[in-house]
C-alpha positions as YAML, in Angstrom:
chain: A
units: angstrom
residues:
- id: 1
  name: UNK
  ca: [19.76, 30.87, 26.23]
- id: 2
  name: UNK
  ca: [18.12, 32.91, 23.49]
- id: 3
  name: UNK
  ca: [15.37, 35.31, 24.47]
- id: 4
  name: UNK
  ca: [13.95, 35.68, 20.95]
- id: 5
  name: UNK
  ca: [13.08, 32.65, 18.81]
- id: 6
  name: UNK
  ca: [15.50, 32.36, 15.87]
- id: 7
  name: UNK
  ca: [12.67, 31.40, 13.52]
- id: 8
  name: UNK
  ca: [11.35, 34.96, 13.65]
- id: 9
  name: UNK
  ca: [14.11, 36.05, 11.26]
- id: 10
  name: UNK
  ca: [12.81, 33.87, 8.46]
- id: 11
  name: UNK
  ca: [9.13, 33.71, 9.45]
- id: 12
  name: UNK
  ca: [8.26, 37.20, 10.66]
- id: 13
  name: UNK
  ca: [5.21, 37.20, 8.36]
- id: 14
  name: UNK
  ca: [3.87, 34.05, 10.06]
- id: 15
  name: UNK
  ca: [4.39, 35.48, 13.53]
- id: 16
  name: UNK
  ca: [2.51, 38.66, 12.68]
- id: 17
  name: UNK
  ca: [-0.21, 37.03, 10.57]
- id: 18
  name: UNK
  ca: [-0.96, 34.16, 12.95]
- id: 19
  name: UNK
  ca: [-1.03, 36.43, 16.00]
- id: 20
  name: UNK
  ca: [-3.38, 38.79, 14.15]
- id: 21
  name: UNK
  ca: [-5.67, 35.84, 13.38]
- id: 22
  name: UNK
  ca: [-5.79, 34.95, 17.08]
- id: 23
  name: UNK
  ca: [-6.41, 38.61, 17.96]
- id: 24
  name: UNK
  ca: [-9.28, 38.87, 15.48]
- id: 25
  name: UNK
  ca: [-10.98, 35.73, 16.74]
- id: 26
  name: UNK
  ca: [-10.72, 36.88, 20.35]
- id: 27
  name: UNK
  ca: [-11.99, 40.33, 19.44]
- id: 28
  name: UNK
  ca: [-15.03, 38.67, 17.87]
- id: 29
  name: UNK
  ca: [-15.64, 36.66, 21.05]
- id: 30
  name: UNK
  ca: [-15.19, 39.71, 23.28]
- id: 31
  name: UNK
  ca: [-17.64, 41.75, 21.21]
- id: 32
  name: UNK
  ca: [-20.42, 39.19, 21.57]
- id: 33
  name: UNK
  ca: [-19.88, 37.50, 24.94]
- id: 34
  name: UNK
  ca: [-20.35, 39.24, 28.28]
- id: 35
  name: UNK
  ca: [-16.86, 39.84, 29.65]
- id: 36
  name: UNK
  ca: [-18.10, 40.09, 33.24]
- id: 37
  name: UNK
  ca: [-20.35, 37.03, 33.43]
- id: 38
  name: UNK
  ca: [-18.78, 34.69, 30.87]
- id: 39
  name: UNK
  ca: [-15.12, 35.14, 31.75]
- id: 40
  name: UNK
  ca: [-14.23, 31.44, 31.92]
- id: 41
  name: UNK
  ca: [-15.85, 30.81, 28.54]
- id: 42
  name: UNK
  ca: [-13.86, 33.65, 26.96]
- id: 43
  name: UNK
  ca: [-10.64, 32.46, 28.61]
- id: 44
  name: UNK
  ca: [-11.16, 28.99, 27.12]
- id: 45
  name: UNK
  ca: [-11.59, 30.49, 23.66]
- id: 46
  name: UNK
  ca: [-8.42, 32.53, 24.22]
- id: 47
  name: UNK
  ca: [-6.48, 29.38, 25.09]
- id: 48
  name: UNK
  ca: [-7.88, 27.65, 22.01]
- id: 49
  name: UNK
  ca: [-6.87, 30.56, 19.78]
- id: 50
  name: UNK
  ca: [-3.31, 30.22, 21.10]
- id: 51
  name: UNK
  ca: [-3.25, 26.50, 20.31]
- id: 52
  name: UNK
  ca: [-4.83, 26.90, 16.87]
- id: 53
  name: UNK
  ca: [-2.77, 29.86, 15.68]
- id: 54
  name: UNK
  ca: [0.54, 29.53, 17.56]
- id: 55
  name: UNK
  ca: [0.71, 25.72, 17.38]
- id: 56
  name: UNK
  ca: [-1.32, 24.83, 14.27]
- id: 57
  name: UNK
  ca: [0.69, 21.70, 13.46]
- id: 58
  name: UNK
  ca: [0.17, 20.05, 16.84]
- id: 59
  name: UNK
  ca: [-2.14, 17.26, 17.90]
- id: 60
  name: UNK
  ca: [-4.30, 19.54, 20.08]
- id: 61
  name: UNK
  ca: [-5.08, 21.91, 17.21]
- id: 62
  name: UNK
  ca: [-6.48, 19.31, 14.82]
- id: 63
  name: UNK
  ca: [-10.16, 19.62, 13.87]
- id: 64
  name: UNK
  ca: [-10.99, 16.33, 15.58]
- id: 65
  name: UNK
  ca: [-9.66, 17.65, 18.90]
- id: 66
  name: UNK
  ca: [-11.26, 21.09, 18.52]
- id: 67
  name: UNK
  ca: [-14.71, 19.91, 17.50]
- id: 68
  name: UNK
  ca: [-14.74, 16.74, 19.59]
- id: 69
  name: UNK
  ca: [-13.23, 18.37, 22.66]
- id: 70
  name: UNK
  ca: [-15.61, 21.32, 22.58]
- id: 71
  name: UNK
  ca: [-18.60, 19.05, 21.94]
- id: 72
  name: UNK
  ca: [-17.75, 17.01, 25.02]
- id: 73
  name: UNK
  ca: [-16.88, 20.06, 27.14]
- id: 74
  name: UNK
  ca: [-20.11, 21.85, 26.24]
- id: 75
  name: UNK
  ca: [-22.30, 18.78, 26.72]
- id: 76
  name: UNK
  ca: [-20.78, 17.88, 30.09]
- id: 77
  name: UNK
  ca: [-20.80, 21.51, 31.23]
- id: 78
  name: UNK
  ca: [-24.49, 21.88, 30.43]
- id: 79
  name: UNK
  ca: [-25.37, 18.58, 32.12]
- id: 80
  name: UNK
  ca: [-23.41, 19.46, 35.28]
- id: 81
  name: UNK
  ca: [-24.85, 22.98, 35.33]
- id: 82
  name: UNK
  ca: [-28.40, 21.65, 35.19]
- id: 83
  name: UNK
  ca: [-27.62, 18.85, 37.66]
- id: 84
  name: UNK
  ca: [-26.36, 21.46, 40.10]
- id: 85
  name: UNK
  ca: [-29.47, 23.58, 39.75]
- id: 86
  name: UNK
  ca: [-31.80, 20.56, 40.09]
- id: 87
  name: UNK
  ca: [-30.01, 19.18, 43.14]
- id: 88
  name: UNK
  ca: [-30.01, 22.62, 44.73]
- id: 89
  name: UNK
  ca: [-33.78, 22.51, 45.00]
- id: 90
  name: UNK
  ca: [-33.86, 18.96, 46.38]
- id: 91
  name: UNK
  ca: [-30.60, 18.57, 48.31]
- id: 92
  name: UNK
  ca: [-30.22, 18.31, 52.05]
- id: 93
  name: UNK
  ca: [-26.63, 19.49, 51.54]
- id: 94
  name: UNK
  ca: [-27.55, 22.92, 50.18]
- id: 95
  name: UNK
  ca: [-24.47, 24.54, 51.73]
- id: 96
  name: UNK
  ca: [-22.07, 22.27, 49.85]
- id: 97
  name: UNK
  ca: [-23.98, 21.30, 46.70]
- id: 98
  name: UNK
  ca: [-25.91, 24.25, 45.38]
- id: 99
  name: UNK
  ca: [-26.35, 26.29, 42.27]
- id: 100
  name: UNK
  ca: [-24.82, 29.31, 44.01]
- id: 101
  name: UNK
  ca: [-21.85, 27.21, 45.15]
- id: 102
  name: UNK
  ca: [-21.10, 25.06, 42.10]
- id: 103
  name: UNK
  ca: [-17.71, 23.81, 43.29]
- id: 104
  name: UNK
  ca: [-18.64, 20.12, 43.29]
- id: 105
  name: UNK
  ca: [-20.29, 20.21, 39.87]
- id: 106
  name: UNK
  ca: [-17.50, 22.32, 38.39]
- id: 107
  name: UNK
  ca: [-14.96, 19.72, 39.49]
- id: 108
  name: UNK
  ca: [-17.13, 16.88, 38.18]
- id: 109
  name: UNK
  ca: [-17.53, 18.69, 34.84]
- id: 110
  name: UNK
  ca: [-13.79, 19.06, 34.36]
- id: 111
  name: UNK
  ca: [-12.97, 15.50, 35.47]
- id: 112
  name: UNK
  ca: [-15.69, 13.94, 33.34]
- id: 113
  name: UNK
  ca: [-14.73, 16.05, 30.32]
- id: 114
  name: UNK
  ca: [-11.10, 14.99, 30.64]
- id: 115
  name: UNK
  ca: [-12.14, 11.34, 30.96]
- id: 116
  name: UNK
  ca: [-14.40, 11.45, 27.89]
- id: 117
  name: UNK
  ca: [-11.93, 13.45, 25.78]
- id: 118
  name: UNK
  ca: [-9.10, 11.05, 26.53]
- id: 119
  name: UNK
  ca: [-11.08, 7.88, 25.79]
- id: 120
  name: UNK
  ca: [-12.39, 9.35, 22.51]
- id: 121
  name: UNK
  ca: [-9.04, 10.84, 21.41]
- id: 122
  name: UNK
  ca: [-10.53, 14.33, 21.31]
- id: 123
  name: UNK
  ca: [-8.20, 15.91, 23.87]
- id: 124
  name: UNK
  ca: [-8.31, 19.70, 23.84]
- id: 125
  name: UNK
  ca: [-7.42, 21.25, 27.20]
- id: 126
  name: UNK
  ca: [-9.38, 24.50, 26.76]
- id: 127
  name: UNK
  ca: [-12.54, 22.45, 26.18]
- id: 128
  name: UNK
  ca: [-12.28, 21.25, 29.79]
- id: 129
  name: UNK
  ca: [-12.28, 24.94, 30.66]
- id: 130
  name: UNK
  ca: [-15.53, 25.38, 28.72]
- id: 131
  name: UNK
  ca: [-17.18, 22.69, 30.86]
- id: 132
  name: UNK
  ca: [-15.95, 24.51, 33.97]
- id: 133
  name: UNK
  ca: [-17.16, 27.86, 32.64]
- id: 134
  name: UNK
  ca: [-20.63, 26.54, 31.90]
- id: 135
  name: UNK
  ca: [-20.97, 25.45, 35.52]
- id: 136
  name: UNK
  ca: [-19.51, 28.50, 37.27]
- id: 137
  name: UNK
  ca: [-20.58, 31.29, 34.88]
- id: 138
  name: UNK
  ca: [-23.94, 32.53, 33.72]
- id: 139
  name: UNK
  ca: [-24.70, 31.43, 30.19]
- id: 140
  name: UNK
  ca: [-27.58, 30.98, 27.77]
- id: 141
  name: UNK
  ca: [-28.21, 29.09, 24.56]
- id: 142
  name: UNK
  ca: [-26.96, 32.01, 22.48]
- id: 143
  name: UNK
  ca: [-23.64, 31.97, 24.37]
- id: 144
  name: UNK
  ca: [-23.21, 28.26, 23.74]
- id: 145
  name: UNK
  ca: [-24.08, 28.55, 20.05]
- id: 146
  name: UNK
  ca: [-21.69, 31.47, 19.70]
- id: 147
  name: UNK
  ca: [-18.87, 29.47, 21.31]
- id: 148
  name: UNK
  ca: [-19.54, 26.65, 18.85]
- id: 149
  name: UNK
  ca: [-19.51, 29.16, 15.98]
- id: 150
  name: UNK
  ca: [-16.20, 30.71, 17.08]
- id: 151
  name: UNK
  ca: [-14.63, 27.26, 17.51]
- id: 152
  name: UNK
  ca: [-15.84, 26.19, 14.04]
- id: 153
  name: UNK
  ca: [-14.48, 29.41, 12.54]
- id: 154
  name: UNK
  ca: [-11.08, 28.70, 14.13]
- id: 155
  name: UNK
  ca: [-11.12, 25.12, 12.82]
- id: 156
  name: UNK
  ca: [-12.11, 26.31, 9.32]
- id: 157
  name: UNK
  ca: [-9.43, 29.02, 9.22]
- id: 158
  name: UNK
  ca: [-6.81, 26.54, 10.39]
- id: 159
  name: UNK
  ca: [-7.92, 24.00, 7.77]
- id: 160
  name: UNK
  ca: [-7.91, 26.50, 4.89]
- id: 161
  name: UNK
  ca: [-4.63, 28.16, 5.87]
- id: 162
  name: UNK
  ca: [-2.87, 24.98, 7.05]
- id: 163
  name: UNK
  ca: [-0.26, 25.02, 4.26]
- id: 164
  name: UNK
  ca: [0.72, 28.57, 5.20]
- id: 165
  name: UNK
  ca: [0.78, 28.22, 8.99]
- id: 166
  name: UNK
  ca: [3.78, 27.18, 11.06]
- id: 167
  name: UNK
  ca: [4.27, 26.31, 14.70]
- id: 168
  name: UNK
  ca: [5.44, 29.46, 16.40]
- id: 169
  name: UNK
  ca: [6.40, 27.67, 19.60]
- id: 170
  name: UNK
  ca: [9.09, 25.00, 19.75]
- id: 171
  name: UNK
  ca: [11.26, 24.05, 16.79]
- id: 172
  name: UNK
  ca: [10.95, 20.42, 17.94]
- id: 173
  name: UNK
  ca: [7.24, 20.47, 17.13]
- id: 174
  name: UNK
  ca: [7.89, 21.04, 13.42]
- id: 175
  name: UNK
  ca: [8.94, 17.40, 12.99]
- id: 176
  name: UNK
  ca: [5.37, 16.28, 13.72]
- id: 177
  name: UNK
  ca: [3.72, 18.46, 11.06]
- id: 178
  name: UNK
  ca: [2.75, 15.71, 8.64]
- id: 179
  name: UNK
  ca: [1.65, 13.23, 11.32]
- id: 180
  name: UNK
  ca: [-0.91, 15.53, 12.96]
- id: 181
  name: UNK
  ca: [-3.21, 16.15, 10.02]
- id: 182
  name: UNK
  ca: [-3.54, 12.44, 9.31]
- id: 183
  name: UNK
  ca: [-4.93, 11.72, 12.80]
...
């Protein structure tokens, strides 16, 4: 068992460059989002940056999955967040279903996001995390727009640099390089 990936010998530039891209994107997110109240949103962006910059040739990193997945995750997260706050004021089950205790709506947001992403072929796992984060964390319109901006920046960087990026993860993933961008 090798501890260090053998590809690093011939692709050290890619390892450094692609990890620096992910670092820069996350730094941007951390500078503008509130680390204490929007933790789940930031964590989702961190997971996306890993997929986009460490696995750029995979299915999950394609623009369709990024944009579609985040669109669904954000929409469902907002709907479930508002549904939780509306039902809190009218519910007889305030102890279980409330805005302060968003467990039910957080679970619904993730499940519904997964369902919609899979039936629309826009699967992007961190986008389910965005729907969860929008239910359990504080957020505002500026936060949501900033998340969309960061996601679009990642998609644009990946698109422009696609010929120069490699999968840093498994060597088996390299065989799918040409198939992914056509989907």
